[in-house]
VEXRONU-593402 format. One line per field, with one value per residue (C-alpha): residue in three letters; residue number from 1; x, y, z. Coordinates in nm, 4 decimals, always signed. Layout:
! VEXRONU-593402
resn <- c(ALA_...) .
resi <- c(NUM_...) .
X <- c(X_...) .
Y <- c(Y_...) .
Z <- c(Z_...) .
This chain:
! VEXRONU-593402
resn <- c(MET_LYS_ILE_LEU_ALA_ALA_VAL_LYS_PHE_SER_ASP_ASP_ARG_ASN_PRO_VAL_VAL_GLU_THR_GLY_VAL_ASN_PHE_ALA_CYS_HIS_VAL_GLY_ALA_SER_LEU_HIS_PHE_LEU_HIS_VAL_VAL_ASP_ARG_THR_PRO_LEU_ARG_ARG_SER_PHE_VAL_ARG_GLU_MET_PRO_GLU_SER_MET_LYS_GLU_TYR_LEU_VAL_ARG_ARG_GLY_GLU_GLU_ILE_LEU_LYS_ASN_ALA_LYS_LYS_GLN_ALA_LYS_ARG_CYS_GLY_ILE_SER_VAL_ARG_THR_MET_LEU_LEU_GLU_GLY_HIS_PRO_GLU_GLU_VAL_ILE_LEU_ARG_GLU_ALA_GLN_ARG_HIS_ASP_LEU_LEU_ILE_MET_ARG_SER_ARG_VAL_PHE_SER_PRO_ALA_GLU_ARG_LEU_GLY_SER_VAL_ALA_GLU_LYS_VAL_LEU_SER_LYS_VAL_ALA_GLU_PRO_VAL_MET_LEU_VAL_ASN_GLU_PRO_GLN_GLU_LYS_PHE_GLU_VAL_CYS_LEU_VAL_PRO_VAL_ASP_GLY_SER_GLU_GLU_SER_PHE_LYS_SER_LEU_TYR_GLU_ILE_LYS_LYS_ARG_ASN_ASP_VAL_TYR_ARG_PHE_GLU_ARG_VAL_ILE_ILE_LEU_HIS_ILE_HIS_ARG_ASP_GLY_GLU_LYS_ALA_GLY_GLU_GLU_ALA_PRO_GLU_SER_GLU_ARG_ARG_ASP_ARG_TYR_GLY_HIS_ARG_VAL_VAL_LEU_GLU_ALA_ALA_GLU_GLY_ILE_VAL_ARG_ASP_SER_VAL_PRO_SER_VAL_GLU_CYS_GLU_VAL_VAL_HIS_THR_SER_ARG_ASP_VAL_ALA_ASP_ALA_ILE_LEU_GLU_TYR_SER_ARG_GLU_LYS_GLY_VAL_ASP_LEU_ILE_PHE_MET_GLY_MET_THR_GLY_LYS_GLY_ARG_ILE_GLN_ARG_PHE_PHE_MET_GLY_SER_VAL_SER_ARG_ARG_VAL_ALA_SER_PHE_SER_ARG_VAL_PRO_VAL_VAL_ILE_PHE_PRO_THR_PRO_TYR_VAL_PRO) .
resi <- c(1_2_3_4_5_6_7_8_9_10_11_12_13_14_15_16_17_18_19_20_21_22_23_24_25_26_27_28_29_30_31_32_33_34_35_36_37_38_39_40_41_42_43_44_45_46_47_48_49_50_51_52_53_54_55_56_57_58_59_60_61_62_63_64_65_66_67_68_69_70_71_72_73_74_75_76_77_78_79_80_81_82_83_84_85_86_87_88_89_90_91_92_93_94_95_96_97_98_99_100_101_102_103_104_105_106_107_108_109_110_111_112_113_114_115_116_117_118_119_120_121_122_123_124_125_126_127_128_129_130_131_132_133_134_135_136_137_138_139_140_141_142_143_144_145_146_147_148_149_150_151_152_153_154_155_156_157_158_159_160_161_162_163_164_165_166_167_168_169_170_171_172_173_174_175_176_177_178_179_180_181_182_183_184_185_186_187_188_189_190_191_192_193_194_195_196_197_198_199_200_201_202_203_204_205_206_207_208_209_210_211_212_213_214_215_216_217_218_219_220_221_222_223_224_225_226_227_228_229_230_231_232_233_234_235_236_237_238_239_240_241_242_243_244_245_246_247_248_249_250_251_252_253_254_255_256_257_258_259_260_261_262_263_264_265_266_267_268_269_270_271_272_273_274_275_276_277_278_279_280_281_282_283_284) .
X <- c(-14.7617_-14.4269_-14.3404_-13.9951_-13.9889_-13.6499_-13.6351_-13.3759_-13.3099_-13.6166_-13.8467_-14.0835_-14.3553_-14.1777_-14.3943_-14.2415_-14.3201_-14.6746_-14.7621_-14.5939_-14.7886_-15.1183_-15.0728_-14.9606_-15.2658_-15.4895_-15.3611_-15.2831_-14.9146_-14.6105_-14.3904_-14.0134_-13.8388_-13.4843_-13.2354_-12.8928_-12.5980_-12.4328_-12.0522_-12.0080_-11.9616_-11.6247_-11.4858_-11.5031_-11.3391_-10.9784_-11.0770_-10.9959_-11.1820_-11.4976_-11.4346_-11.5722_-11.7886_-11.9549_-12.0157_-12.1797_-12.3964_-12.5181_-12.6019_-12.7764_-12.9744_-13.0711_-13.1926_-13.4089_-13.5624_-13.6476_-13.7839_-14.0202_-14.1268_-14.2049_-14.4005_-14.6235_-14.6844_-14.8127_-15.1445_-15.3039_-15.1567_-14.9524_-14.6282_-14.3353_-13.9600_-13.6696_-13.3269_-13.0255_-12.7573_-12.4403_-12.3087_-12.3996_-12.7699_-12.8743_-12.6886_-12.8372_-13.1882_-13.1709_-13.0523_-13.3272_-13.5970_-13.5517_-13.7075_-14.0180_-14.3199_-14.3059_-14.0418_-14.1412_-13.8988_-13.8947_-13.9107_-13.6825_-13.4182_-13.1553_-13.2149_-13.3365_-13.7138_-13.7246_-13.5433_-13.5787_-13.3293_-13.0020_-13.0606_-13.4143_-13.2816_-13.0119_-13.2557_-13.5098_-13.2430_-13.1795_-13.4760_-13.6987_-13.9758_-14.2517_-14.1469_-14.3806_-14.2339_-14.3710_-14.3544_-14.6337_-14.8124_-15.1158_-15.3948_-15.6370_-15.5965_-15.9333_-15.8988_-15.6115_-15.5130_-15.3473_-15.2067_-15.1770_-15.0405_-15.1337_-14.7957_-14.7371_-14.5401_-14.8228_-15.0728_-14.8526_-15.0158_-15.3592_-15.2494_-15.1086_-15.4480_-15.6252_-15.3980_-15.4010_-15.7056_-15.8212_-15.5137_-15.5170_-15.8959_-15.9353_-16.2908_-16.2313_-15.9692_-15.9394_-15.7645_-15.6186_-15.4950_-15.3111_-15.3214_-15.0632_-15.2228_-15.0129_-14.7411_-14.7475_-14.6934_-15.0160_-15.3676_-15.4484_-15.6689_-16.0159_-15.9018_-15.6161_-15.8542_-16.0891_-15.7967_-15.6801_-16.0280_-16.0536_-15.7063_-15.7928_-16.1079_-15.9175_-15.6573_-15.9161_-16.1400_-15.8418_-15.7287_-16.0755_-16.1190_-15.8199_-15.9645_-16.3389_-16.4165_-16.1629_-16.2633_-16.6080_-16.5809_-16.3688_-16.3571_-16.1789_-16.0922_-15.8871_-15.7303_-15.6185_-15.3389_-15.0456_-14.8726_-14.6115_-14.7561_-14.6389_-14.7966_-15.1234_-15.1203_-15.0439_-15.3200_-15.5695_-15.4799_-15.5409_-15.8739_-15.9976_-15.8685_-15.7014_-15.5267_-15.2311_-15.0960_-14.9806_-14.7370_-14.5071_-14.1428_-14.1141_-14.3443_-14.4065_-14.7642_-14.8620_-15.0675_-14.8130_-14.4827_-14.5213_-14.1904_-14.2886_-13.9346_-13.9016_-14.2770_-14.2984_-13.9951_-14.1361_-14.4777_-14.3154_-14.1062_-14.4023_-14.7030_-14.8744_-14.9986_-14.7819_-14.6689_-14.6108_-14.3722_-14.3556_-14.0079_-13.9447_-13.8178_-14.1298_-14.3973_-14.7338) .
Y <- c(+5.6605_+5.7723_+5.7042_+5.7256_+5.7733_+5.7167_+5.9223_+5.9017_+6.0827_+6.0367_+6.2064_+6.4824_+6.2310_+6.0408_+5.7409_+5.7223_+6.0887_+6.0727_+5.7448_+5.8446_+6.1692_+6.0042_+5.7216_+5.9540_+6.1719_+5.8638_+5.7337_+6.0728_+5.9945_+6.2150_+6.1857_+6.2094_+6.2269_+6.0941_+6.1425_+5.9808_+6.1263_+5.8070_+5.8071_+5.4319_+5.4217_+5.5929_+5.2763_+5.1119_+5.4043_+5.5048_+5.8401_+5.8111_+6.1248_+6.2775_+6.6169_+6.9029_+7.0134_+6.6698_+6.6796_+7.0193_+6.8998_+6.5883_+6.7870_+7.0591_+6.8033_+6.6243_+6.9487_+7.0126_+6.6650_+6.7096_+7.0602_+6.9362_+6.6419_+6.8657_+7.0999_+6.8133_+6.6994_+7.0361_+6.9931_+6.7787_+6.9391_+6.6444_+6.6845_+6.6744_+6.6662_+6.6238_+6.4688_+6.4932_+6.2483_+6.0995_+5.7437_+5.3957_+5.4210_+5.0866_+5.1555_+5.5022_+5.3829_+5.0902_+5.3157_+5.5722_+5.3067_+5.1928_+5.5215_+5.4814_+5.2533_+5.2128_+5.2544_+5.3437_+5.2753_+5.2431_+4.8783_+4.9092_+5.1750_+5.1169_+4.7417_+4.4780_+4.4519_+4.1132_+4.2165_+4.4559_+4.7392_+4.6527_+4.8932_+4.7634_+4.4059_+4.4839_+4.6700_+4.3838_+4.1351_+4.3218_+4.5463_+4.4808_+4.7269_+4.6922_+4.8121_+4.9501_+4.8963_+5.1208_+5.1098_+5.3508_+5.6329_+5.5224_+5.7542_+5.5454_+5.2735_+5.1139_+4.7538_+4.5396_+4.1978_+3.9533_+3.6291_+3.3540_+3.0000_+2.8975_+2.9830_+3.2186_+3.4524_+3.4859_+3.5570_+3.8386_+4.0847_+4.0017_+4.0585_+4.3938_+4.4878_+4.3704_+4.5866_+4.8985_+4.9137_+5.2178_+5.3728_+5.1964_+5.2330_+4.9546_+4.9176_+4.5677_+4.2980_+4.0130_+3.7013_+3.4899_+3.1322_+2.9956_+2.6218_+2.4932_+2.2253_+1.9466_+1.9568_+1.5797_+1.3400_+1.1938_+1.2723_+1.3184_+1.0618_+1.1704_+1.1394_+1.3844_+1.6247_+1.6156_+1.6693_+1.9693_+2.1229_+2.0783_+2.2285_+2.5334_+2.5898_+2.5668_+2.8178_+3.0683_+3.0351_+3.0923_+3.3907_+3.5437_+3.5029_+3.7293_+4.0367_+3.9672_+4.2204_+4.4796_+4.5431_+4.6316_+4.3667_+4.0507_+3.8198_+3.4860_+3.2955_+2.9959_+3.0149_+2.6911_+2.7374_+2.5578_+2.8906_+3.0686_+3.1758_+3.5355_+3.5627_+3.4298_+3.6903_+3.9706_+3.8654_+3.8337_+4.1776_+4.3332_+4.1543_+4.2607_+4.6171_+4.6151_+4.9257_+4.7578_+4.4181_+4.3044_+4.0095_+3.8250_+3.7828_+3.4061_+3.1168_+2.7467_+2.6285_+2.2901_+2.2163_+2.3197_+2.4981_+2.8673_+3.0448_+3.3799_+3.5111_+3.4853_+3.5302_+3.8529_+3.9951_+3.9082_+4.0505_+4.3720_+4.3959_+4.3779_+4.5010_+4.8180_+4.8828_+4.9217_+4.6028_+4.6168_+4.3436_+4.2407_+4.0996_+3.8031_+4.0074_+4.2274_+4.1398_+4.3206) .
Z <- c(+8.1608_+8.0195_+7.6552_+7.4958_+7.1174_+6.9539_+6.6333_+6.3556_+6.0303_+5.8165_+5.5720_+5.6783_+5.7662_+6.0403_+6.1427_+6.4905_+6.5574_+6.4199_+6.5866_+6.9116_+6.9277_+6.8367_+7.0869_+7.3666_+7.3012_+7.3057_+7.6402_+7.7964_+7.8448_+7.8701_+7.5617_+7.5477_+7.2093_+7.1938_+6.9116_+6.9392_+6.7520_+6.6348_+6.6371_+6.5903_+6.2074_+6.2476_+6.4068_+6.0666_+5.8925_+5.8425_+5.9986_+6.3693_+6.4771_+6.3373_+6.1726_+6.3769_+6.0844_+6.0778_+6.4528_+6.4199_+6.1309_+6.3167_+6.6282_+6.4293_+6.2290_+6.5498_+6.7016_+6.3947_+6.4153_+6.7830_+6.7271_+6.4567_+6.6709_+6.9673_+6.7418_+6.6260_+6.9834_+7.1025_+6.9265_+7.1991_+7.5093_+7.6380_+7.8290_+7.5844_+7.6405_+7.3985_+7.4510_+7.2206_+7.3340_+7.1856_+7.1856_+7.0650_+6.9742_+7.1252_+7.4511_+7.4925_+7.4016_+7.6444_+7.9253_+7.8705_+7.8164_+8.1775_+8.2894_+8.0726_+8.0424_+7.6641_+7.3944_+7.0375_+6.7511_+6.3742_+6.2645_+5.9648_+5.9132_+5.6441_+5.6501_+5.4047_+5.3754_+5.5438_+5.8631_+6.1494_+6.1637_+6.3369_+6.6264_+6.6825_+6.6777_+6.9358_+7.1598_+7.1486_+7.2541_+7.5817_+7.6613_+7.9635_+7.8723_+7.6084_+7.2625_+6.9967_+6.6489_+6.3757_+5.9961_+5.8998_+6.0842_+6.2860_+6.3966_+6.6036_+6.8658_+6.9313_+6.8066_+6.9365_+6.7974_+7.0391_+6.8885_+7.1526_+7.1538_+7.5081_+7.6593_+7.9491_+7.7218_+7.4708_+7.7534_+7.8825_+7.6403_+7.7806_+8.1400_+8.0297_+7.8819_+8.1967_+8.4083_+8.1925_+7.9682_+8.1626_+7.9971_+7.6579_+7.6236_+7.3669_+7.2416_+7.1090_+7.1616_+6.9114_+7.0416_+6.7622_+6.7832_+6.4784_+6.4096_+6.1674_+5.9506_+5.8040_+6.0693_+6.0941_+5.8084_+5.6756_+5.7900_+6.1536_+6.3200_+6.4341_+6.7968_+6.7332_+6.5638_+6.8615_+7.0971_+6.8928_+6.8869_+7.2638_+7.3091_+7.0966_+7.3004_+7.6286_+7.5087_+7.3871_+7.6929_+7.9209_+7.7133_+7.6986_+8.0729_+8.1394_+7.9645_+7.9610_+8.2338_+8.1191_+7.7553_+7.6112_+7.3380_+7.3135_+7.0102_+6.9806_+6.6652_+6.5522_+6.2069_+6.0415_+5.7944_+5.6360_+5.5727_+5.7781_+6.1148_+6.0767_+5.7314_+5.8716_+6.1484_+5.9039_+5.6655_+5.9495_+6.0859_+5.7443_+5.6991_+6.0421_+6.0114_+6.3532_+6.4832_+6.6550_+6.7569_+7.1018_+7.1066_+7.3441_+7.2534_+7.2891_+7.3583_+7.3101_+7.3271_+7.4664_+7.1543_+6.8958_+6.8706_+6.8054_+6.7406_+6.8841_+6.8734_+6.4958_+6.4417_+6.6398_+6.4602_+6.1188_+6.2049_+6.3278_+6.0098_+5.7728_+5.9694_+5.8528_+6.2057_+6.5160_+6.6895_+7.0642_+7.1768_+7.5422_+7.6111_+7.8367_+8.1379_+8.1405_+8.3973_+8.3683) .
């Protein structure tokens, strides 16, 4: 497995570096750190060409970031490589991601608290490889939460686990199905309630069947809520103490509508644990 970790200017405790190293050590992957010297802000400036002193500073700072990242990665003996490239960050990251199995990025960098960073947003709109979005450093990766809505896109995470759990080595997978209460005006009839309960069971049994023989422990649960779906997922992940979350990019369940595009982005923006998003073009 080959992992690409895109690192930017940050404080000494860079969550992408720490999580990337810890995850690569856990799965035994090679790790490539990428830092892009961004020249794009100058297009919005009256300065037509970046001063040479600024170019030298950005390159030197990038080299320091990559040197520190490589130093941290040496502790577990994995293969590490660094790349210092120039250009539009999203374009460079997308190009390099094609040569790797997983891309790791910071969820929010210089962006409002309620949104993903602009580079992460642009990359997600075009990437074909799985993307791990990180807000805080994560040390262990034993319990994985997989929200599903019954759609093919939401099941994609489970097929990925089935294919690669000899690499991921999850001890426990928790499959979560969110049911939005009060979506229809008035109270639901008993027949509708029975149909919903049957539908939830079908979704969870199908989901469990995908990974049952690949993971030591599989749990399934339906959560009924009138709250925002993303908030329900975030609260559940905190209560269960999961180590990371696997999600599809988009999806529409047959039982209810589950806006995985906006939900997955919101979960990634606020989650304290890494969120791995599997984009629509990706096929496990």
